[in-house]
C-alpha positions in Angstrom: -0.2 -0.1 0.1 1.2 3.4 -1.0 2.2 5.6 2.1 -0.3 8.7 2.8 0.3 12.1 4.3 -0.9 10.2 7.5 2.7 8.5 7.9 3.5 11.6 9.7 0.1 11.5 12.0 -0.5 10.2 15.3 -2.1 6.9 15.2 -1.5 5.3 18.9 1.8 4.2 17.8 5.4 5.0 18.3 7.0 7.6 15.8 8.7 6.1 12.7 12.4 6.4 13.7 13.8 5.7 10.0 12.3 9.3 9.3 14.9 11.6 8.9 13.4 14.5 10.9 13.1 12.1 14.0 16.5 11.3 13.7 17.7 14.8 13.7 15.3 15.8 16.7 16.6 13.0 18.7 20.5 13.9 17.7 19.3 17.6 18.8 17.4 16.9 22.1 20.3 14.3 23.0 23.0 16.8 22.9 20.7 19.7 24.8 20.0 17.8 27.5 23.6 16.9 27.7 24.6 20.7 27.8 21.9 21.5 30.1 22.8 18.9 32.8 26.1 20.1 32.4 25.2 23.5 32.9 23.5 22.7 35.7 26.6 20.4 37.5 29.2 23.0 36.7 30.2 25.9 38.7 31.1 28.2 35.9 31.4 28.0 32.0 34.8 26.1 31.8 33.6 23.5 34.4 30.5 22.9 32.6 32.5 22.7 29.0 34.4 19.9 30.6 31.7 18.4 32.1 30.0 18.1 28.7 33.1 17.0 26.9 33.5 14.1 29.7 29.6 13.4 29.1 30.1 13.4 25.6 32.1 10.3 25.3 29.1 8.6 26.3 26.6 10.5 25.0 27.1 10.9 21.5 28.1 7.0 20.8 24.7 6.2 22.7 22.8 8.8 20.5 24.7 7.3 17.2 23.7 3.7 18.1 20.6 4.1 19.5 19.7 5.8 16.2 20.8 2.7 14.1 18.8 0.4 16.7 15.5 2.1 16.6 15.9 2.3 12.9 16.7 -1.4 12.2 13.7 -2.2 15.3 11.2 0.6 14.1 8.9 -1.5 12.1 8.7 -4.1 15.1 7.9 -1.4 17.4 5.2 0.5 15.8 3.0 -2.5 15.7 3.2 -3.0 19.6 0.6 -0.9 21.8 1.8 2.2 22.4 2.4 1.7 26.5 4.4 -1.5 25.3 6.7 -0.2 22.7 7.6 3.1 24.8 8.7 0.7 27.9 10.5 -1.3 25.3 12.4 2.0 23.9 13.2 3.1 27.6 14.5 -0.6 28.6 16.5 -0.5 24.9 18.2 3.0 25.8 18.8 1.9 29.5 20.3 -1.3 28.3 22.6 0.5 25.8 23.8 3.2 28.0 25.1 0.5 30.7 27.0 -1.0 27.9 28.4 1.6 26.6 29.2 3.2 30.1 31.4 0.0 31.0 32.8 -0.3 27.9 34.1 3.3 27.6 35.0 3.0 31.3 37.2 0.0 30.1 39.0 1.6 26.7 39.0 4.9 27.4 39.8 4.5 31.5 38.2 8.2 32.4 36.6 8.8 35.4 32.7 9.2 34.7 29.9 9.7 37.1 28.1 6.8 38.3 26.0 5.2 36.4 23.0 5.6 38.3 23.3 9.0 37.2 23.3 8.3 33.6 20.5 6.1 33.8 18.3 8.5 35.3 19.2 11.0 33.0 18.8 8.9 29.9 15.2 7.5 31.1 14.3 11.2 31.7 15.1 12.6 28.2 13.7 9.2 26.8 10.5 9.7 28.6 10.5 13.5 27.7 11.4 12.6 23.6 8.4 10.1 23.9 5.8 12.5 25.4 7.2 15.3 22.6 6.8 13.0 19.7 3.0 12.1 20.9 2.0 15.9 21.5 3.6 16.1 18.1 1.6 13.5 16.3 -1.6 14.4 17.7 -0.7 18.0 16.5 -0.7 16.3 12.9 -3.3 13.9 13.8 -5.7 12.2 10.6 -8.4 15.1 11.3 -6.5 18.0 11.3 -3.7 16.7 8.6 -6.8 15.9 6.0 -8.2 19.5 7.1 -5.0 21.6 6.2 -4.8 19.2 3.2 -8.0 20.2 1.6 -7.0 23.9 2.7 -3.7 23.8 0.7 -5.4 21.7 -2.0 -8.0 24.5 -2.5 -5.9 27.1 -3.5 -4.3 25.0 -6.4 -7.1 26.1 -9.1 -5.4 26.3 -12.1 -5.9 29.8 -13.9 -5.3 28.5 -17.2 -9.0 26.8 -17.3 -10.7 30.5 -17.9 -8.3 30.6 -21.0 -8.3 27.2 -22.4 -12.2 27.3 -22.2 -12.2 30.1 -24.6 -9.4 28.4 -26.6 -11.8 25.1 -26.8 -14.6 27.5 -27.9 -12.6 28.8 -30.7 -12.1 25.3 -31.9 -15.2 23.8 -31.4 -16.3 24.8 -35.3 -12.4 24.7 -37.0 -11.7 21.2 -35.4 -14.3 19.3 -33.0 -12.4 16.3 -32.8 -9.8 18.2 -30.9 -11.9 20.4 -29.1 -13.2 17.5 -27.7 -10.1 15.7 -26.6 -9.3 18.8 -24.8 -12.6 18.9 -22.7 -11.7 15.4 -21.8 -8.3 16.4 -20.5 -9.9 19.6 -18.8 -12.1 17.4 -17.1 -10.0 14.7 -15.9 -7.5 17.5 -14.5 -10.9 19.3 -12.5 -11.4 15.5 -11.3 -7.8 15.2 -9.9 -8.2 18.8 -8.2 -11.6 17.3 -6.3 -10.0 14.1 -5.5 -8.4 12.9 -1.9 -4.7 13.8 -1.9 -3.6 12.1 1.3 -2.1 9.4 -0.6 1.1 9.0 -3.0 0.0 8.7 -6.3 2.6 6.9 -9.5 4.8 9.7 -10.7 4.1 8.1 -14.4 0.3 9.2 -13.7 1.5 12.7 -12.4 3.3 13.1 -15.6 0.2 11.9 -17.8 -1.9 14.7 -16.1 1.2 17.5 -16.6 1.0 15.9 -20.6 -2.5 16.8 -20.6 -2.0 20.3 -19.1 0.5 21.1 -21.7 -1.6 19.8 -24.3 -4.5 22.2 -23.3 -1.9 25.1 -23.2 -0.5 24.4 -26.8 -3.9 25.4 -27.7 -3.5 29.1 -27.0 0.0 29.2 -26.9 0.9 27.1 -30.4 4.5 26.7 -31.4 5.9 29.3 -28.4 5.7 26.6 -26.0 8.0 23.7 -26.5 9.1 21.0 -23.7 12.0 18.8 -23.4 11.4 16.0 -21.4 14.4 14.4 -19.9 13.2 11.1 -18.4 15.8 8.4 -19.2 17.1 8.1 -15.9 13.5 8.5 -14.7 12.4 5.3 -12.4 8.8 3.8 -13.4 7.6 2.5 -10.3 8.4 6.0 -8.3 5.5 7.4 -6.2 4.7 11.1 -5.4 2.3 13.2 -3.9 -0.5 14.2 -6.2 -0.3 17.3 -8.2 3.4 18.0 -7.4 4.7 19.2 -11.1 1.6 20.3 -12.6 1.3 23.6 -10.6 5.4 24.3 -11.1 4.7 23.8 -14.7 1.6 26.2 -14.7 4.3 28.7 -13.1 6.6 28.0 -16.1 4.4 28.5 -18.5 2.5 31.9 -17.1 5.8 33.4 -15.7 8.3 31.9 -18.7 6.4 31.5 -21.8 3.4 34.1 -22.0 5.3 37.1 -21.7 7.6 36.3 -24.4 6.8 36.7 -28.3 9.4 34.2 -29.2 9.6 30.4 -28.5 10.6 29.1 -24.9 11.2 26.0 -23.6 10.3 24.1 -20.4 12.8 21.6 -19.6 11.6 18.6 -17.3 14.3 16.2 -15.8 13.3 13.2 -13.6 15.9 11.0 -12.1 16.7 8.5 -9.6 19.7 9.3 -7.2 20.4 6.3 -4.9 17.3 6.5 -2.3 16.5 9.9 -3.6 14.1 11.5 -6.4 15.4 14.7 -8.1 12.6 16.4 -10.1 14.0 19.6 -12.1 12.0 22.3 -14.1 13.6 25.2 -15.9 12.0 27.5 -17.7 13.0 30.8 -19.7 13.1 33.9 -17.1 13.7 37.6 -17.2 14.7 39.2 -14.0 13.0 42.7 -14.8 9.7 40.7 -15.4 9.8 39.6 -11.5 7.9 36.8 -9.8 4.9 37.9 -7.9 2.9 36.6 -5.0 1.1 33.5 -6.9 4.4 32.1 -7.9 5.6 32.3 -4.1 2.3 31.0 -2.7 2.3 27.8 -5.3 6.3 27.1 -4.3 5.4 27.4 -0.5 2.4 25.1 -0.9 4.5 22.5 -2.7 6.7 22.8 0.2 4.4 22.5 2.6 2.7 19.1 1.3 6.1 18.1 0.7 7.0 18.6 4.5 3.5 16.9 5.2 4.4 13.8 3.5 8.1 13.5 4.0 8.8 15.7 7.1 12.6 16.8 6.8 13.5 14.0 4.2 12.1 16.4 0.9 12.9 19.6 -0.1 12.3 22.0 -2.8 14.8 24.9 -4.0 14.7 27.5 -6.4 17.6 29.5 -8.5 17.2 32.0 -10.9 20.0 32.7 -13.6 20.4 35.2 -16.0 17.8 33.9 -18.3 16.7 30.7 -16.5 14.7 29.8 -13.7 15.0 26.2 -11.7 12.7 24.7 -9.4 14.6 21.4 -7.9 12.7 18.9 -5.7 14.5 16.2 -3.7 12.4 13.8 -2.0 12.8 10.3 -1.2 12.2 7.5 -3.7 9.3 5.6 -2.6 8.6 2.3 -4.7 5.0 1.4 -5.6 3.9 -1.3 -3.2 6.0 0.3 -0.2 4.2 0.8 3.3 
């Protein structure tokens, strides 16, 4: 079953310890807790720094080993009832702390604080993190997430439909068959706009939608609109959030092609790089033309939807060159059938 936006929502289970955002939060929280403990114990900044460096010999290996073990066991832990999974995580952290404590003393020979102190701090930090992830999960509960997603989706109302209707009307007498196909494409676009947007969709389906959109725009722009597809390295089984690329193509047409008299080319490059999917869109760009709020809103919309689906594992960046505007999306390579 394809992963949905609800993967980040609270379902009474532990967090997904394989998620990059979860890992980064654990690393940050562990170091903050160690620094806070050092400040409390040290009478001055120099003593606190020494205390932090000493504790780091245990804290840093513990954090790294914890992330590896939790990531390996994440699937099994999430199947357990919450209280049992949380107990298993705390017990696991205490066992790792004990093992690293004695191993560190044997190998490094440093004078460490009593083991009981470390066990208490690790237990408190682990419980605090689990409580934080529980509160965060409730904030991203299915009801709130779906409502927010629908609000985000409501912003995507392609303005091209109004212009395209006029273009189709002009074709009805000249080329009825082409006008009929264009209306079918418009109906499909509207259907996708109105559909449930929680589940990831096949990338091939997203590209079919993009081709339908560009075909409609071709009615208005004719030879002024040229498209270059660079898909040789594209994985055919990838899953992406619905309506990820179409709004970007809409921006590319509106800002890059429509203002030009001469023909312009939109380039779409999609490739898998290890466990990541990279999508790059380029279009002609005139710096003096500017990119108004509509473009920024669409980009912010996609960034937010990527974050809801993938947390910190996805990113969207833009770059304006002398005559080219580029949008680059990097996200996890989710294969069809992955759960």
